[in-house]
BAFI-3210 file (N, C-alpha, C; in Angstrom, 3 decimals, decimal comma, padded with zeros to 6 digits):
// residues 258
n [1|2|3|4|5|6|7|8|9|10|11|12|13|14|15|16|17|18|19|20|21|22|23|24|25|26|27|28|29|30|31|32|33|34|35|36|37|38|39|40|41|42|43|44|45|46|47|48|49|50|51|52|53|54|55|56|57|58|59|60|61|62|63|64|65|66|67|68|69|70|71|72|73|74|75|76|77|78|79|80|81|82|83|84|85|86|87|88|89|90|91|92|93|94|95|96|97|98|99|100|101|102|103|104|105|106|107|108|109|110|111|112|113|114|115|116|117|118|119|120|121|122|123|124|125|126|127|128|129|130|131|132|133|134|135|136|137|138|139|140|141|142|143|144|145|146|147|148|149|150|151|152|153|154|155|156|157|158|159|160|161|162|163|164|165|166|167|168|169|170|171|172|173|174|175|176|177|178|179|180|181|182|183|184|185|186|187|188|189|190|191|192|193|194|195|196|197|198|199|200|201|202|203|204|205|206|207|208|209|210|211|212|213|214|215|216|217|218|219|220|221|222|223|224|225|226|227|228|229|230|231|232|233|234|235|236|237|238|239|240|241|242|243|244|245|246|247|248|249|250|251|252|253|254|255|256|257|258]
n.u [008,464|006,754|006,963|006,272|008,056|008,536|009,837|012,217|013,916|016,686|018,078|020,193|022,976|022,872|022,289|019,578|016,602|016,981|018,890|022,195|024,761|028,071|027,177|026,122|023,187|019,908|018,238|020,317|021,732|019,849|019,035|021,684|022,040|019,930|020,350|022,872|021,612|019,768|021,455|021,118|020,663|019,197|016,326|014,795|011,323|010,664|008,194|008,451|010,151|012,699|014,480|018,060|019,409|016,559|014,449|012,304|009,598|008,026|008,363|007,818|008,808|008,893|009,456|010,775|011,509|013,212|010,907|010,502|011,266|008,523|007,477|009,474|009,883|009,957|012,535|014,307|014,069|015,166|018,061|018,278|018,318|020,588|022,519|022,536|023,155|023,203|021,397|019,184|016,241|014,538|010,915|009,225|008,645|006,251|004,669|003,119|000,315|000,568|000,259|000,900|002,549|004,857|005,147|002,938|000,762|-000,191|-002,282|-002,291|000,067|002,091|003,543|005,815|007,072|009,382|009,869|011,819|011,757|013,474|017,238|018,199|019,582|018,883|016,797|017,880|018,698|017,052|015,092|014,095|015,755|014,316|014,318|013,250|011,435|008,638|006,018|003,111|000,735|-001,843|-002,335|-000,551|-001,947|-004,146|-003,532|-002,470|-004,911|-005,450|-004,237|-005,661|-007,458|-007,830|-005,209|-002,613|000,127|003,084|004,092|005,362|007,222|010,635|012,614|012,833|011,813|010,447|007,945|004,967|002,676|001,633|-000,415|-001,989|-003,709|-004,351|-005,149|-004,721|-003,517|-002,055|-000,387|000,939|001,082|003,575|004,890|008,004|009,632|011,781|011,323|008,730|008,992|011,972|011,841|012,759|013,563|011,680|009,247|005,809|004,844|007,147|007,957|007,213|005,130|004,501|002,085|001,000|-000,612|-001,442|-002,102|-000,030|003,179|005,064|008,492|010,252|008,312|007,025|009,018|009,156|006,866|006,447|008,608|007,210|004,849|005,937|006,874|004,501|003,923|005,666|004,794|005,697|004,213|000,789|-001,942|-003,826|-002,732|-001,283|-003,165|-003,682|-000,947|-000,726|-002,857|-001,737|001,123|004,649|007,688|009,554|008,156|007,390|008,427|011,454|013,009|013,032|015,419|016,212|016,598|014,797|012,639|010,253|009,060|006,181|004,356|002,582|-000,263|-002,000]
n.v [-030,695|-031,972|-032,541|-032,346|-032,987|-031,820|-032,871|-033,725|-035,705|-036,682|-039,632|-040,804|-040,808|-042,081|-045,156|-045,868|-045,086|-045,714|-045,861|-047,428|-049,144|-048,037|-046,586|-044,135|-042,578|-041,348|-040,961|-040,780|-038,608|-036,620|-036,777|-036,003|-033,416|-031,901|-032,820|-031,249|-028,477|-028,240|-028,869|-031,035|-034,499|-035,925|-037,833|-039,519|-040,423|-041,832|-041,983|-044,006|-046,719|-046,458|-047,749|-048,317|-045,413|-044,849|-042,150|-039,375|-037,195|-034,761|-036,164|-037,213|-036,655|-037,236|-036,050|-034,996|-032,210|-029,231|-026,408|-023,877|-020,391|-017,775|-017,925|-019,360|-021,530|-021,129|-019,854|-021,870|-024,075|-022,668|-022,804|-025,309|-026,315|-024,772|-026,383|-029,018|-031,473|-030,825|-032,556|-033,082|-031,490|-029,480|-028,541|-027,737|-027,016|-028,138|-027,985|-030,686|-033,031|-034,654|-037,477|-038,089|-039,802|-040,702|-042,765|-044,681|-043,426|-042,749|-042,940|-043,305|-044,029|-042,995|-044,076|-043,156|-044,279|-043,858|-044,489|-044,146|-044,610|-044,429|-043,482|-040,632|-038,061|-036,062|-037,231|-039,529|-039,849|-040,118|-042,051|-044,958|-046,628|-048,252|-049,942|-052,059|-053,132|-053,281|-052,089|-052,980|-050,817|-050,747|-053,256|-053,540|-051,909|-052,932|-055,174|-054,139|-053,260|-055,588|-055,420|-053,926|-053,133|-055,227|-057,487|-060,165|-059,617|-060,902|-062,406|-060,309|-059,333|-058,616|-061,549|-062,828|-060,917|-059,390|-058,995|-058,788|-059,177|-059,560|-058,387|-055,863|-053,066|-051,836|-048,599|-047,156|-047,892|-047,473|-046,854|-044,129|-041,820|-039,159|-035,820|-034,657|-031,696|-030,857|-031,843|-030,220|-027,623|-027,016|-028,455|-030,733|-033,511|-036,027|-039,080|-039,743|-041,352|-042,147|-041,268|-042,650|-042,962|-044,867|-044,981|-045,767|-046,375|-047,144|-048,348|-049,326|-050,648|-053,124|-054,782|-053,755|-054,289|-052,214|-052,018|-054,644|-054,869|-053,171|-053,882|-056,425|-055,720|-054,682|-056,695|-058,054|-055,763|-056,355|-058,641|-061,006|-062,373|-063,046|-060,289|-061,300|-063,056|-061,681|-061,460|-063,984|-064,746|-062,750|-064,327|-066,798|-066,865|-066,998|-064,909|-065,814|-066,036|-063,703|-060,776|-059,446|-056,992|-053,518|-050,937|-048,775|-046,143|-044,350|-044,521|-042,873|-041,895|-040,522|-039,233|-038,811|-039,389|-038,205]
n.w [064,522|061,577|058,587|054,922|052,037|048,878|045,877|042,832|040,598|038,835|037,892|037,157|038,370|040,239|042,904|043,073|045,020|047,861|050,745|050,597|051,374|050,640|048,255|045,939|047,011|046,275|048,814|050,883|049,745|050,149|053,109|054,222|053,164|054,200|057,110|057,586|057,327|059,074|061,539|062,904|063,015|060,508|059,434|056,415|055,008|052,046|049,200|047,807|046,479|044,138|041,302|040,311|038,294|037,824|037,297|038,756|039,115|041,246|043,665|046,844|050,421|054,001|056,802|060,146|062,005|063,420|064,379|061,629|060,642|060,758|057,435|056,579|055,064|052,187|052,044|053,340|051,479|049,141|050,404|050,796|047,819|047,094|048,130|047,351|044,930|041,366|040,232|041,773|042,750|045,081|045,348|047,117|050,417|053,253|056,087|057,589|058,568|061,474|061,572|058,968|056,282|053,953|052,299|053,245|053,681|050,808|048,161|045,545|043,003|039,837|037,155|034,260|031,090|028,397|025,095|022,060|018,688|016,370|016,253|018,241|019,605|021,266|023,155|024,119|026,646|028,637|027,518|025,892|023,194|020,873|018,183|016,687|013,512|013,246|015,143|017,042|018,258|018,885|019,619|021,820|023,551|023,662|024,861|027,218|028,619|030,054|032,362|034,351|036,970|040,147|040,710|041,368|040,792|040,800|038,448|037,525|038,956|040,573|041,154|044,345|045,714|049,126|049,521|051,246|050,195|046,659|045,261|043,602|042,661|039,849|038,065|035,562|032,458|029,437|026,506|024,433|021,459|021,253|020,885|020,896|022,559|021,193|018,560|017,729|018,050|017,020|014,720|014,065|012,259|012,148|012,083|012,243|015,006|015,950|018,305|021,928|024,764|027,884|030,100|033,561|036,513|040,031|043,088|044,506|043,996|042,711|043,152|040,208|038,733|036,722|034,717|033,978|033,189|030,693|028,989|028,293|027,166|024,882|023,536|022,835|021,057|019,159|018,258|019,179|021,279|021,846|022,260|024,360|025,760|027,734|029,761|030,592|031,498|033,655|035,226|035,836|035,613|035,872|036,842|034,866|032,831|031,693|030,317|029,280|031,606|030,723|030,341|033,076|032,751|031,107|032,569|035,057|038,015|037,826|039,318|042,585|044,819|047,354]
ca.u [007,356|006,610|007,130|006,195|009,388|008,460|011,324|012,595|015,566|017,546|018,386|021,507|024,062|021,944|021,793|018,416|016,467|017,024|020,333|022,758|026,193|029,127|026,585|025,252|021,629|019,200|018,039|021,491|022,333|018,857|019,309|022,765|021,890|019,028|021,097|023,589|021,049|019,058|022,265|020,936|020,505|017,397|015,858|013,546|010,707|010,168|007,199|008,729|011,593|012,993|015,608|019,273|018,927|015,231|014,057|010,971|008,662|007,241|008,538|007,405|009,296|008,382|010,446|010,804|012,559|012,743|010,138|010,891|010,561|007,467|007,924|010,844|009,941|010,759|014,050|014,859|014,136|016,153|019,204|018,671|018,651|022,067|023,664|022,173|023,488|022,261|020,623|017,970|015,805|013,537|010,064|008,460|008,397|005,226|004,185|002,466|-000,328|001,754|000,265|001,404|003,858|005,076|004,719|001,596|-000,362|000,063|-003,475|-002,288|001,498|001,763|005,065|005,866|007,778|009,548|010,579|011,688|012,185|014,765|018,098|017,649|020,429|018,198|016,128|018,596|019,432|015,615|014,162|014,633|015,875|013,568|014,486|012,265|011,034|007,090|005,424|001,536|000,726|-003,107|-002,059|000,084|-002,809|-005,122|-002,663|-002,612|-006,032|-005,768|-003,443|-006,458|-008,179|-007,057|-004,730|-001,630|001,125|004,009|004,801|006,165|007,639|011,700|012,706|013,385|011,379|009,977|006,763|003,897|001,526|001,857|-001,894|-001,887|-005,000|-004,144|-006,344|-004,712|-002,210|-002,123|000,425|000,252|002,311|003,754|005,907|009,081|009,756|012,737|010,730|007,848|009,819|012,812|011,942|013,875|013,040|011,056|008,076|004,747|005,063|008,500|008,217|005,978|005,191|003,485|001,701|000,376|-000,956|-001,774|-002,253|001,267|003,896|006,056|009,832|010,646|007,131|006,961|009,877|008,663|005,529|006,971|009,189|006,287|004,031|007,084|006,756|003,359|003,919|006,533|004,353|006,150|003,245|-000,591|-002,298|-004,600|-001,897|-001,038|-004,311|-003,223|000,315|-001,417|-003,252|-000,810|002,678|005,656|008,722|010,483|006,978|007,198|009,146|012,541|012,932|013,532|016,265|015,891|016,768|013,612|011,400|010,026|007,842|005,574|003,010|002,198|-001,569|-002,468]
ca.v [-030,366|-032,817|-031,879|-032,984|-032,218|-032,472|-032,801|-034,120|-036,056|-037,354|-040,760|-041,162|-040,925|-042,788|-046,276|-045,882|-044,059|-046,236|-045,927|-048,471|-048,965|-047,641|-046,183|-042,923|-042,681|-039,980|-040,603|-040,788|-037,390|-035,660|-036,724|-035,591|-031,961|-031,834|-032,654|-030,117|-027,364|-028,203|-028,951|-032,399|-035,807|-036,149|-039,443|-039,053|-041,587|-041,525|-042,155|-045,323|-046,905|-046,123|-048,649|-047,611|-044,831|-044,295|-040,654|-038,996|-036,021|-034,586|-037,195|-036,749|-037,171|-036,802|-036,105|-034,467|-031,279|-028,120|-025,560|-022,882|-019,169|-017,530|-017,690|-019,600|-022,614|-021,232|-019,937|-023,257|-024,788|-022,274|-023,041|-026,792|-026,408|-024,321|-027,305|-030,384|-031,556|-030,566|-033,546|-033,461|-030,068|-029,408|-027,500|-027,149|-027,599|-027,577|-028,323|-031,715|-033,642|-035,647|-038,904|-038,164|-040,917|-040,428|-043,954|-045,431|-042,361|-042,395|-043,588|-043,798|-043,684|-043,286|-044,327|-043,337|-044,684|-042,937|-044,995|-043,784|-045,764|-044,155|-042,678|-039,380|-037,773|-035,273|-037,861|-040,756|-039,991|-040,380|-042,726|-046,271|-046,433|-049,441|-049,976|-052,957|-052,350|-053,139|-052,035|-052,760|-050,117|-050,972|-054,450|-053,202|-051,267|-054,110|-056,089|-053,498|-053,253|-056,613|-055,079|-052,813|-053,812|-055,900|-058,764|-060,840|-059,223|-061,477|-062,640|-059,042|-059,064|-059,163|-062,666|-062,734|-059,954|-060,193|-058,162|-059,594|-059,635|-059,305|-057,717|-054,343|-052,283|-050,628|-047,672|-046,781|-048,418|-047,176|-046,379|-042,905|-041,220|-037,554|-035,212|-033,901|-030,454|-030,375|-031,666|-029,390|-026,120|-026,898|-028,912|-032,154|-034,485|-037,569|-039,601|-039,821|-042,847|-042,282|-041,270|-043,009|-043,517|-045,692|-044,783|-046,732|-045,697|-048,268|-048,225|-049,614|-051,341|-054,176|-054,114|-053,962|-054,194|-051,226|-052,206|-055,971|-054,814|-052,275|-055,312|-057,603|-055,059|-054,237|-058,400|-058,138|-055,036|-056,606|-059,989|-062,224|-062,887|-062,107|-059,188|-062,138|-063,828|-061,051|-062,001|-065,488|-064,565|-062,177|-065,022|-068,112|-066,575|-066,479|-064,136|-066,294|-066,232|-062,658|-060,150|-058,731|-056,012|-052,829|-049,918|-047,698|-044,448|-043,969|-044,447|-041,711|-041,794|-039,360|-038,876|-039,635|-038,501|-038,579]
ca.w [063,617|060,721|056,950|053,547|051,117|047,199|044,739|041,366|040,592|037,734|038,780|036,645|039,307|041,835|042,595|043,436|046,063|049,099|051,306|050,009|051,512|049,620|047,050|045,880|046,504|046,520|050,289|051,518|049,766|050,748|054,312|054,448|052,822|055,712|058,650|057,394|057,287|060,304|062,271|063,517|062,009|060,020|058,759|055,687|054,366|050,595|048,772|047,264|046,202|042,601|040,948|039,674|036,992|037,415|037,709|039,710|039,156|042,190|044,486|048,220|051,366|055,030|057,952|061,606|062,054|064,414|063,749|060,758|061,358|059,823|056,123|056,356|054,467|050,790|052,428|053,743|050,124|048,727|050,684|050,011|046,371|047,079|048,590|046,764|043,484|040,259|039,729|042,396|042,667|045,751|044,914|047,931|051,880|054,005|057,429|057,524|059,811|062,411|061,009|057,336|056,093|052,496|051,654|053,574|053,165|049,547|047,540|044,255|042,310|038,644|036,361|032,752|030,461|027,247|024,218|020,826|017,651|015,688|016,903|018,644|020,419|022,231|023,986|024,428|028,083|029,219|026,535|025,594|021,782|020,452|016,669|016,170|012,714|013,419|016,522|016,686|019,334|019,072|020,319|023,123|024,351|024,045|026,159|028,741|029,448|031,076|033,613|034,800|038,047|041,381|040,749|041,829|039,800|040,934|037,379|036,976|040,307|040,615|042,001|045,423|046,688|050,187|049,808|051,948|048,855|045,281|045,126|043,486|041,966|038,294|037,753|034,323|031,659|028,459|025,462|023,521|020,968|021,819|020,152|021,987|022,293|019,967|017,429|017,107|017,879|016,412|013,441|014,114|011,373|012,378|011,410|012,967|015,788|016,418|020,073|022,923|026,195|028,645|031,451|034,612|037,899|040,539|044,689|044,829|042,903|043,073|042,741|038,944|037,992|035,398|033,290|033,314|031,985|029,587|028,423|028,073|026,190|023,755|022,861|022,290|019,865|018,079|017,720|020,025|022,008|021,652|023,378|024,864|026,306|028,885|030,841|031,060|032,067|035,378|035,964|036,449|034,963|036,848|036,284|033,732|031,666|031,103|029,083|030,086|032,140|030,316|030,976|033,732|032,518|030,412|033,576|035,495|038,934|037,536|040,398|044,087|045,013|048,942]
c.u [007,468|006,463|006,953|007,104|008,511|009,829|011,051|013,923|015,588|018,242|019,789|022,605|023,876|022,258|020,593|018,153|017,016|018,502|020,889|024,123|027,286|028,484|026,136|023,849|021,015|018,681|019,271|021,798|021,192|019,094|020,893|022,949|020,813|019,730|021,976|023,159|020,104|020,020|021,999|020,453|019,099|017,436|014,989|012,990|010,141|008,670|007,222|009,892|011,674|014,587|016,890|018,786|017,420|015,189|012,414|010,879|007,745|007,195|008,308|008,456|008,927|009,432|010,187|011,859|012,113|011,750|010,843|010,474|009,483|008,104|009,256|010,840|010,481|011,973|014,964|015,031|015,127|017,740|019,532|019,089|020,054|022,985|023,272|022,701|022,513|021,019|019,027|017,566|014,530|012,481|009,290|008,414|007,053|005,117|003,134|001,516|000,988|001,468|000,747|002,872|003,875|004,719|003,620|000,651|-000,719|-001,352|-002,915|-000,723|001,296|003,384|004,682|006,812|008,326|010,158|010,971|012,445|013,045|015,906|018,108|018,605|020,244|017,337|016,883|018,691|017,853|014,520|014,827|014,641|015,419|013,473|013,389|011,440|009,433|006,685|003,834|001,108|-000,669|-003,010|-001,770|-001,248|-004,150|-004,846|-002,577|-003,615|-006,307|-005,214|-004,479|-007,025|-007,018|-006,629|-003,412|-000,676|002,663|004,505|005,775|007,327|009,526|011,783|013,479|013,124|010,704|008,722|005,501|002,633|002,070|000,592|-001,829|-003,166|-004,316|-005,235|-005,975|-003,644|-002,554|-000,726|-000,187|001,478|002,289|004,994|006,916|009,153|010,860|012,352|009,679|008,341|010,983|012,982|012,639|013,022|012,938|009,974|006,984|004,865|006,242|008,507|006,931|005,978|004,246|003,063|000,777|000,709|-001,555|-001,321|-000,906|001,962|004,847|007,531|010,141|009,479|006,740|007,862|009,622|007,382|005,755|007,813|008,421|005,605|004,712|007,031|005,453|003,322|004,794|006,147|005,016|005,586|002,138|-000,926|-003,307|-003,756|-001,202|-002,108|-004,219|-001,857|-000,008|-002,017|-002,728|000,366|003,401|006,403|009,354|009,583|006,718|008,170|010,437|012,321|013,739|014,408|015,484|015,585|015,810|012,156|011,293|008,942|007,495|004,685|002,795|000,947|-001,685|-003,693]
c.v [-031,515|-031,949|-033,004|-032,132|-032,710|-031,997|-033,579|-034,637|-036,926|-038,342|-041,324|-041,448|-041,354|-044,220|-046,350|-044,942|-044,305|-046,151|-047,268|-048,262|-048,827|-047,181|-045,186|-043,201|-041,557|-039,909|-040,297|-039,224|-036,167|-035,724|-035,892|-033,785|-031,562|-031,865|-031,550|-028,631|-027,162|-028,605|-029,908|-033,439|-035,909|-037,191|-039,014|-040,432|-041,021|-042,205|-043,694|-045,599|-047,006|-047,089|-047,536|-046,769|-044,441|-042,592|-040,638|-037,504|-035,464|-035,640|-036,694|-037,288|-036,701|-036,843|-035,081|-033,476|-029,977|-027,270|-024,550|-021,424|-018,904|-017,022|-018,140|-021,099|-022,444|-020,634|-021,070|-023,874|-024,140|-022,583|-024,537|-026,788|-026,192|-025,367|-029,108|-030,614|-031,273|-031,470|-033,744|-031,531|-030,055|-028,396|-027,173|-027,738|-027,410|-028,813|-029,726|-032,258|-034,426|-037,085|-039,279|-038,992|-040,791|-041,376|-044,641|-044,564|-042,114|-043,354|-043,975|-042,998|-043,811|-043,155|-043,696|-043,475|-044,263|-044,282|-044,138|-044,679|-045,437|-043,039|-041,200|-038,687|-036,590|-035,732|-039,171|-040,906|-040,211|-040,708|-043,762|-046,495|-047,889|-049,548|-051,498|-052,703|-051,978|-053,051|-052,022|-052,018|-050,099|-052,432|-054,119|-052,633|-052,412|-055,206|-055,583|-053,349|-054,420|-056,399|-054,230|-053,621|-054,486|-057,249|-059,099|-060,514|-059,944|-061,998|-061,413|-058,593|-059,683|-060,396|-062,221|-061,611|-060,460|-059,463|-059,363|-059,876|-058,751|-058,665|-056,513|-053,963|-051,222|-049,980|-047,370|-047,621|-048,145|-046,678|-045,079|-042,538|-039,789|-037,063|-034,323|-032,483|-029,748|-030,591|-030,968|-027,803|-026,008|-027,853|-030,144|-033,357|-035,765|-037,918|-039,914|-041,385|-042,822|-042,049|-041,773|-043,099|-043,992|-045,217|-045,206|-046,095|-046,692|-047,511|-048,460|-050,344|-052,112|-053,691|-054,607|-054,095|-053,685|-052,046|-053,537|-055,895|-054,166|-053,592|-056,298|-056,979|-054,679|-055,930|-058,444|-057,158|-055,574|-058,206|-061,334|-062,884|-062,271|-061,204|-060,137|-062,617|-063,060|-061,537|-063,619|-065,563|-063,923|-063,667|-066,379|-068,215|-066,398|-065,558|-064,460|-066,278|-065,176|-062,249|-059,641|-057,358|-054,575|-051,655|-049,157|-046,662|-044,080|-044,206|-043,515|-042,034|-040,675|-038,707|-039,818|-038,891|-039,295|-038,379]
c.w [062,332|059,482|055,769|052,498|049,611|046,372|043,513|041,341|039,252|038,139|038,169|037,330|040,351|041,721|043,299|044,262|047,129|049,405|050,886|050,389|050,448|048,352|047,211|046,040|046,742|048,136|050,931|051,203|050,130|052,383|054,863|054,492|054,060|056,710|058,665|057,741|058,694|061,470|063,462|062,848|061,609|059,022|057,860|055,316|052,992|050,165|048,153|046,757|044,778|042,653|040,509|038,348|036,955|038,027|038,255|039,417|040,332|043,114|045,757|049,321|052,888|055,965|059,161|061,584|062,887|063,385|062,677|061,214|060,147|058,154|055,692|055,711|053,083|050,793|052,524|052,200|049,230|048,792|050,280|048,852|046,255|047,227|048,118|045,368|042,272|039,770|040,788|042,580|043,823|045,147|045,920|049,425|052,693|055,232|057,302|058,728|060,372|062,202|059,497|057,278|054,588|051,878|052,232|053,415|051,638|048,955|046,013|043,640|040,623|038,011|034,871|032,310|028,997|026,352|022,574|019,669|016,612|016,553|017,145|019,627|021,696|023,373|024,724|026,056|028,742|028,288|026,051|023,853|021,364|019,030|016,114|015,106|012,634|014,762|016,582|018,190|019,859|019,819|021,368|024,096|025,150|025,172|027,468|029,394|030,447|032,285|034,713|035,759|038,974|040,815|041,246|040,735|039,756|039,258|036,833|038,293|040,204|041,574|043,286|046,256|047,802|050,411|050,366|050,945|047,771|044,756|044,749|042,564|041,225|038,170|036,211|033,666|030,233|027,609|024,414|022,594|021,494|020,688|021,024|021,688|021,121|018,599|017,060|017,424|017,289|014,907|013,200|013,402|012,024|011,805|012,556|014,015|016,277|017,890|020,732|024,020|026,667|029,774|032,283|035,926|038,460|042,280|045,035|043,575|043,311|042,480|041,385|037,925|036,695|034,540|032,929|032,579|030,899|028,654|027,724|026,941|024,691|022,935|022,341|020,919|018,663|017,464|018,321|020,828|021,775|022,698|024,316|025,888|027,777|029,866|031,376|032,215|033,640|036,171|036,391|036,073|036,411|036,170|035,158|032,590|031,125|030,586|030,073|030,209|031,225|030,708|032,101|033,651|032,003|031,402|034,537|036,769|038,684|038,394|041,423|044,349|046,633|049,216]
res [m|h|y|i|l|r|l|s|y|n|g|a|p|f|s|g|y|q|v|q|p|g|q|p|t|v|q|e|t|l|e|k|a|l|s|t|l|l|k|e|p|v|s|i|i|g|a|g|r|t|d|t|g|v|n|a|v|g|y|a|v|s|f|d|g|p|a|l|a|a|n|g|a|k|d|f|s|c|k|l|n|a|i|l|p|r|e|i|r|v|h|s|l|e|e|a|p|a|d|f|h|a|r|f|s|a|r|r|r|e|y|t|y|f|i|h|r|k|k|d|p|f|v|d|r|f|s|y|l|y|t|f|p|s|l|d|v|e|a|m|n|e|a|a|r|a|l|l|g|t|h|d|f|s|c|f|e|k|t|g|s|s|n|k|t|s|v|c|t|v|f|e|a|h|w|e|k|y|t|p|t|h|v|s|l|l|g|y|p|c|d|g|g|d|y|l|y|f|r|i|s|a|d|r|f|l|r|n|m|v|r|a|v|v|g|t|l|l|e|v|g|r|g|r|r|t|a|g|s|v|a|a|l|i|g|s|g|t|r|s|d|a|g|e|s|v|p|g|h|a|l|f|l|s|g|v|d|y]
***
């Protein structure tokens, strides 16, 4: 039988999603748990790679395994959650068409990156503390609009990557202010605009692309480069011309559509 498994994970203890010799990864951890329950070797295919420390919500994997008893998917998911570490949570297991591929069948992927402007002990694990005094969010959103559409995004791609093409189609890219739960429910002191997230969706992403994009847009926000320069960067720039990559702990793969 062919299956699709939906899960979420906290990337902090892992050296990314993909198996790496001698390093803890999400793929290896999940494959070991599945193999233990099914009593046979299991190889999974993920929706995409995530780097060290990067998180995911609603991530999808596909794999082949023996047929489960009637109504066995829910029971199997419960057992799988019981043996997986607390950083990984399985949401659902369903039978999938034979030609379903968690990576190549995906039509759209979405990433969300969180930043906070002042020290906050309650978001620090999953948000990037960025304390530069002035940040022009309007300019950052103007620059983000240059990302929309189909372009060669090699200027944001990690040097040495081996993709056959660096062309991606970006559907959405924008910054928004938000209010965390501990602020709205517990009255944690903050000023308006202390918390921001950046959301971007595309048909595919290059290695390190989102973190490089965020780093570049933050440079626009603090006035180190103009909003209009991002279009020129995409048109003819190299990785060394773009901004520094931001840390991975504040990045979430937040959606995969098929």
